C-alpha positions in Angstrom: 26.8 86.6 183.2 30.2 87.1 181.6 30.8 88.3 177.9 33.8 89.3 176.6 34.4 91.7 173.4 37.6 92.3 171.6 38.7 95.9 171.1 42.2 97.8 170.6 44.0 100.6 172.4 46.4 102.9 171.5 49.7 104.4 172.9 51.3 106.9 170.7 51.0 105.8 167.1 51.1 102.3 168.1 47.8 100.3 168.5 47.1 96.9 170.6 44.7 94.3 170.9 42.6 94.4 174.1 39.5 92.7 175.6 36.5 94.4 177.4 35.0 91.8 179.8 31.8 92.6 181.3 30.1 90.7 184.4 26.6 91.4 185.1 25.0 90.0 188.0 22.3 90.4 190.7 23.5 92.9 193.3 23.2 96.5 194.3 22.7 98.3 191.1 26.0 99.7 189.7 28.7 100.3 187.2 32.2 99.7 188.0 35.2 100.3 185.3 38.4 98.9 186.4 41.7 98.4 184.1 43.3 102.0 184.8 40.7 104.0 182.9 41.2 107.6 182.7 38.3 110.3 182.8 37.0 109.8 179.2 36.6 105.9 179.9 34.9 106.3 183.3 32.5 108.7 181.7 31.7 106.0 179.2 29.1 104.7 181.7 26.7 107.6 181.8 27.0 107.8 177.6 26.5 103.9 177.4 23.5 103.9 180.1 21.7 106.6 178.1 22.5 105.1 174.6 21.3 102.1 175.4 18.1 103.7 176.8 17.5 105.8 173.7 18.0 102.9 171.6 15.4 100.9 172.7 17.4 98.5 175.1 16.6 98.5 178.9 19.7 98.9 181.1 20.2 96.1 183.5 19.3 97.0 187.1 22.2 94.7 188.3 26.0 94.8 189.5 27.9 95.6 186.2 31.9 95.3 186.3 33.8 96.4 183.3 37.4 95.1 183.1 39.6 96.7 180.5 42.6 94.1 179.9 45.5 94.2 180.0 44.9 95.8 183.1 48.5 97.1 183.8 48.3 99.9 180.5 46.6 103.1 180.8 43.3 103.2 179.0 42.6 106.7 177.3 40.1 108.0 175.0 36.2 107.5 174.4 36.2 104.5 172.0 35.4 102.0 174.1 31.7 103.0 174.4 30.6 100.5 171.7 32.5 97.4 173.1 31.2 98.4 176.5 27.5 98.5 175.3 27.9 95.3 173.0 29.3 93.6 176.2 26.2 94.7 178.6 23.7 93.4 175.8 25.9 90.0 175.4 26.0 89.5 179.1 22.2 90.5 179.2 21.4 87.8 176.8 20.5 90.2 174.1 23.4 89.3 171.6 24.9 85.9 171.1 28.1 85.5 172.6 29.3 83.6 169.6 28.8 86.3 167.1 31.4 88.4 169.1 34.1 85.9 168.7 36.6 87.0 166.3 35.0 90.3 165.8 36.5 93.8 167.0 34.4 96.9 168.0 35.4 100.3 168.3 33.7 103.8 168.4 32.3 106.5 170.4 28.5 106.6 171.5 26.2 109.5 171.4 23.3 110.1 173.7 21.0 109.3 171.0 22.9 105.9 170.1 24.9 107.0 167.3 28.0 106.4 166.4 31.0 109.3 166.3 34.3 108.9 164.9 37.5 108.3 167.1 41.0 109.4 166.7 43.5 106.9 165.5 41.1 104.5 164.1 43.7 103.5 161.5 46.6 102.5 163.9 44.4 100.4 166.3 42.8 98.5 163.2 46.5 97.7 161.6 47.3 96.2 165.3 43.8 94.2 165.0 45.2 93.1 161.3 48.6 91.9 163.1 46.9 90.2 165.6 44.8 88.0 163.2 41.2 89.6 163.9 39.1 88.9 161.1 36.5 91.5 161.1 35.9 94.9 162.9 32.8 97.2 163.6 33.7 101.0 163.4 32.0 104.2 163.0 31.0 105.2 159.6 32.5 108.2 159.6 36.2 106.5 159.9 35.3 104.4 157.0 37.2 106.2 154.2 40.2 106.6 156.3 40.6 102.8 156.9 39.2 101.7 153.5 42.8 101.4 152.3 43.1 98.0 154.7 43.1 94.5 153.3 42.9 91.3 155.3 40.4 92.2 157.6 36.7 93.2 157.0 35.7 96.4 157.9 31.9 96.9 158.7 31.0 100.7 158.9 28.2 101.3 161.7 26.0 104.1 161.9 24.2 103.4 165.5 24.5 101.1 168.2 21.0 99.7 167.3 22.4 98.6 163.8 25.6 97.1 165.3 23.2 95.1 167.8 21.1 93.9 164.9 24.0 93.0 162.8 25.2 90.9 165.4 22.0 89.3 165.9 21.8 88.3 162.3 18.7 90.7 162.0 20.2 92.8 159.5 23.0 93.2 157.0 25.9 95.6 156.7 28.1 95.5 153.5 31.7 95.5 154.5 34.3 98.1 153.0 35.7 97.3 149.5 39.3 97.8 149.8 40.6 100.8 147.7 44.0 100.4 145.8 46.4 103.0 146.4 47.3 103.0 142.9 43.7 104.3 141.8 44.2 106.9 144.9 47.4 108.2 144.1 46.8 108.6 140.0 45.7 112.6 140.0 47.8 114.2 142.6 48.2 118.0 141.6 50.2 120.4 143.5 48.7 123.0 145.4 51.3 125.5 144.1 52.9 125.1 140.7 56.5 126.0 139.8 55.2 127.4 136.7 53.9 130.4 138.9 57.4 131.4 139.8 58.8 134.3 137.8 62.5 134.5 137.5 64.8 133.3 140.3 66.6 130.5 138.1 69.5 130.0 141.0 66.6 129.5 143.6 64.6 127.0 141.3 68.0 125.1 140.5 68.5 124.9 144.4 65.1 123.8 144.9 65.5 120.7 142.4 68.6 119.8 143.8 67.1 119.8 147.4 64.1 117.6 146.0 66.4 115.1 144.1 68.7 114.7 147.4 66.4 115.3 150.4 68.4 118.3 151.5 67.5 120.8 153.8 67.3 124.3 152.4 67.3 128.1 153.8 65.9 130.5 151.4 67.3 134.1 152.5 66.7 137.2 150.7 64.7 140.7 150.5 60.9 140.9 151.6 58.6 139.9 148.4 61.2 137.9 146.8 59.2 134.7 146.7 60.6 132.7 149.2 57.4 131.4 150.7 55.8 130.6 147.3 59.0 128.8 146.2 59.0 127.0 149.3 55.3 126.0 149.0 56.3 124.5 145.6 58.6 121.9 147.0 56.1 119.3 147.9 54.6 119.4 144.3 58.1 118.5 142.9 58.9 115.6 145.1 58.5 112.0 144.3 55.1 110.7 144.8 54.8 108.9 147.9 54.7 105.2 147.8 52.0 103.3 149.6 54.0 102.6 152.9 55.0 106.2 152.9 51.2 107.2 152.8 50.5 104.7 155.3 53.0 105.8 157.6 51.8 109.7 156.9 48.1 108.6 157.5 48.7 106.8 160.6 50.2 110.0 162.2 47.6 112.5 161.3 44.8 109.9 162.4 46.3 110.1 165.8 46.1 113.9 165.4 42.5 113.6 164.6 43.3 115.5 161.1 42.4 112.8 158.6 39.0 113.9 156.9 39.4 111.7 153.9 40.9 108.5 152.9 44.7 107.5 152.6 46.7 110.3 152.2 48.4 110.6 148.8 49.8 114.1 148.9 53.1 114.6 150.7 52.4 116.7 153.9 53.5 120.4 154.3 53.5 121.8 157.5 54.2 125.5 158.2 53.7 126.4 162.0 53.7 130.0 162.9 56.6 131.5 164.3 54.9 131.9 167.6 54.6 128.0 168.1 56.0 126.4 171.1 58.6 123.7 171.6 55.9 121.4 172.8 53.7 122.0 169.6 56.7 121.5 167.4 58.5 118.8 168.7 55.6 117.0 170.2 54.5 116.3 174.0 51.8 117.7 176.2 50.0 115.5 179.0 49.0 112.6 176.4 52.5 112.8 174.3 50.7 113.9 171.4 52.9 114.1 167.9 54.1 117.7 166.9 54.5 119.4 163.7 57.7 117.8 162.7 56.0 114.3 163.0 53.1 115.6 160.7 55.7 116.7 158.4 57.2 112.9 158.0 57.5 112.0 154.4 57.1 115.7 153.6 58.2 119.3 154.1 58.2 121.3 157.5 58.5 125.0 156.3 59.6 127.7 158.7 59.3 130.9 157.6 60.5 134.1 159.4 63.0 131.8 160.8 64.6 134.3 163.2 61.5 135.1 164.8 61.0 131.6 166.1 62.3 131.3 169.8 65.8 130.2 170.2 65.0 127.1 172.3 62.1 126.2 169.7 64.9 125.9 167.0 67.6 124.3 169.1 65.0 121.4 169.7 65.0 120.6 166.0 68.7 119.7 166.0 68.4 116.0 167.3 65.5 115.0 165.2 67.0 116.2 162.1 69.8 114.2 162.6 68.1 110.9 163.8 64.6 111.4 162.1 63.0 110.0 164.9 61.7 112.0 168.4 61.2 110.4 171.6 58.7 112.2 173.8 58.7 111.2 177.4 56.4 112.0 180.0 55.2 110.7 183.3 52.5 108.6 182.0 53.6 108.1 178.4 56.7 107.2 176.4 56.2 107.4 172.6 58.6 107.4 169.5 57.4 109.1 166.7 58.9 109.0 163.2 59.9 112.7 162.0 62.1 112.1 158.7 60.9 115.5 157.3 62.6 117.9 154.8 63.3 121.2 156.4 63.0 124.3 154.2 63.4 127.7 156.0 63.0 131.4 154.6 64.2 134.5 156.4 64.8 138.2 155.5 68.7 139.1 156.0 68.1 142.1 158.5 65.1 143.7 160.2 64.2 146.0 157.5 64.7 143.1 154.7 66.8 144.8 152.4 70.4 144.0 153.4 72.2 142.7 150.4 69.8 143.9 148.0 70.7 145.3 144.5 67.6 147.5 144.0 66.7 148.5 147.7 68.6 150.4 150.4 69.0 148.8 153.9 68.3 151.1 156.8 69.6 148.9 159.5 73.0 149.3 161.2 75.9 146.5 161.1 75.1 145.8 164.6 71.3 145.4 164.2 71.9 143.0 161.1 74.3 140.8 162.9 72.2 141.0 166.0 69.1 139.7 163.9 71.4 136.9 162.3 73.0 135.8 165.5 69.3 134.5 166.4 70.0 131.3 164.3 72.8 129.1 165.9 75.5 127.7 164.1 75.0 124.2 165.0 71.6 124.5 163.5 73.1 126.4 160.6 75.7 123.4 160.4 72.4 120.9 159.7 71.2 123.1 156.8 72.6 121.7 153.6 72.1 124.6 151.3 71.6 128.1 151.7 70.5 130.2 148.9 70.4 133.8 148.3 67.4 135.7 146.4 66.7 139.1 145.5 63.9 141.1 144.0 62.7 139.8 140.4 63.9 142.4 137.8 60.9 143.9 135.6 62.2 142.2 132.1 61.7 138.6 134.0 58.0 139.4 134.3 57.3 141.5 131.2 60.7 141.2 128.8 61.6 139.1 126.3 63.1 136.6 129.0 59.5 136.2 130.4 59.1 132.9 129.0 56.7 130.5 130.5 58.8 128.8 133.3 58.9 124.7 133.8 55.7 123.4 135.6 55.7 121.0 138.4 55.1 118.1 136.6 58.0 118.5 134.4 60.7 119.0 137.2 58.9 116.2 139.3 59.8 113.6 136.6 63.2 114.5 136.6 63.4 114.4 140.4 61.7 110.8 140.4 64.4 109.7 137.9 67.3 110.8 140.0 65.2 109.3 143.0 64.8 106.1 141.3 68.7 105.8 140.7 69.3 106.3 144.3 66.5 104.0 145.3 68.5 101.2 143.1 71.7 102.4 144.5 70.7 102.0 148.2 68.5 98.9 147.7 68.6 96.9 151.1 70.2 100.0 153.0 68.6 101.6 155.8 68.6 105.1 154.3 67.2 105.9 150.7 68.6 109.0 149.7 71.8 111.4 149.3 70.7 113.4 152.4 70.7 110.4 154.7 74.2 108.6 153.5 76.0 107.7 156.8 79.3 109.4 157.1 81.4 106.1 157.0 79.8 105.3 153.4 80.5 108.5 151.9 84.0 107.8 150.4 82.8 104.5 149.0 79.2 105.7 147.6 80.4 109.3 146.3 83.9 108.2 144.7 85.1 111.8 144.1 88.0 112.1 141.5 91.4 113.6 142.1 90.3 116.9 141.3 86.9 116.7 143.2 89.3 115.9 146.3 91.2 118.8 145.8 88.3 120.9 145.6 87.2 119.6 148.6 90.1 120.3 150.5 90.3 123.7 149.5 86.7 124.4 150.4 87.3 123.2 153.8 90.0 125.4 154.0 88.5 128.5 152.3 84.9 127.9 154.3 86.4 126.7 157.3 84.0 123.6 157.3 83.3 121.3 160.0 83.4 117.8 159.3 79.6 117.6 159.3 79.8 120.5 156.9 82.3 118.7 154.6 80.1 115.7 154.8 77.1 117.6 153.6 78.9 119.2 150.3 80.1 115.9 149.6 76.1 114.5 149.7 74.9 117.7 147.8 77.7 116.7 145.2 76.9 113.5 144.9 72.9 114.5 144.1 74.3 116.9 141.5 76.4 113.9 140.1 73.3 112.2 139.6 71.4 114.8 137.9 74.0 114.8 135.2 73.9 111.1 135.2 77.7 110.9 136.3 78.8 107.5 138.2 81.6 109.6 140.2 81.7 113.1 141.6 83.6 115.6 139.6 85.3 118.9 140.6 82.3 120.8 139.0 80.0 119.1 141.2 82.0 120.0 144.1 82.0 123.6 143.3 78.4 123.9 142.8 77.6 122.1 146.0 80.1 124.0 148.0 78.4 127.6 146.7 75.6 126.5 148.6 77.7 126.5 151.7 79.5 129.5 151.0 76.4 131.7 151.1 76.8 131.7 155.1 80.1 133.5 154.7 78.6 136.6 153.3 76.1 136.7 156.4 77.5 134.8 159.4 81.1 134.9 159.1 
């Protein structure tokens, strides 16, 4: 007897509907799985056999053929256990065939028949919804992750026995109630509040500009000056994620197996160690898995101790920083992952960390300083919009009259959201959404600099020896500063402040 169960497969972060066809007939007892299964899928034969017996169902003593269609796509992962088990029960006459029509099954079986969670459940169920599937059975542990989906009835299942009883009409399972994103995003508190940062007013100003325009930022200064703490404050002052951004971010983390709760409402903050390999940072491996830059999509990628990263790892960032996506190609897979992140880097100016400090003496020779700084290539520096110098905080900024309470993240975030709202209105209908993504052919039209601003730009190009990429980045930063000031046109003072964040390069790398 033949039965068909609808399930889902996944390539990268894209799911696709598929069929699990099970044929049970008289013959030499055997179980054969076809349709380009990998080792995890082939091992499902023994998991399903044992789970059926431990759930009280006899395993058919017959010739069983299982086809995973479409047959020209390699099947990976253990989440076909439940549809295979249900297909065997239906082909054996223990589940009515009509109850399987229009339903999708997904889940990994333990040997006792209980269901274990699967990675990437969210993108697979999104694909099922697009295919018009009306209801789906999934492990209860994946329920919170997928509760944001509407338009498809989701039934959380604890075990194979419960799923079989539900399909036979012997038990009821309440479908998940869709959770509104607005309810989830109501109370998102920053992990590190900007109010805890003492002093560093220039760096705080630069951080707000970076958040308002989506610009990349490099913090360079003495050890202990607060670079890392300031960088960790950035997600808290960025605008709250929209529902679409939250869905995109959760899909990537679902594929990576890192979603423990529901839809992600806090912008991701990825901070890989400087021993991270290029594959771990960019993505890849045997299964072409997403890397840290994709996990930081719609959020912040923080690289602390920047010169300590291997040069090949840093150079691999150049293309994703420009394109906002990364394509991972392997022999058996080709995946395109989004990588629209905001890069924040921190570094000491020299091996001892005191070069350029007003209060500490540097012990390094000029050759050691230049050798340390040269670990960062010019092309990578050219892609970083803003470079901010930081020094140790003065005691008066902590204990003196100037030690007034600093603005908290919520206050700054409201200002940032107003600036981003103006940009969203300006770029409505475009394929870019913030000033940092302004295409070069639209710069003059959108920035509309005054004559004095044009003169200031020409002077900056000569004095700072800016490349055309550097010129474009100065103009984008100036556009953000003008938006913060409520100006329709870029003025000369906006260009001067924007150029100061590029001029820091002259002190260290020229």
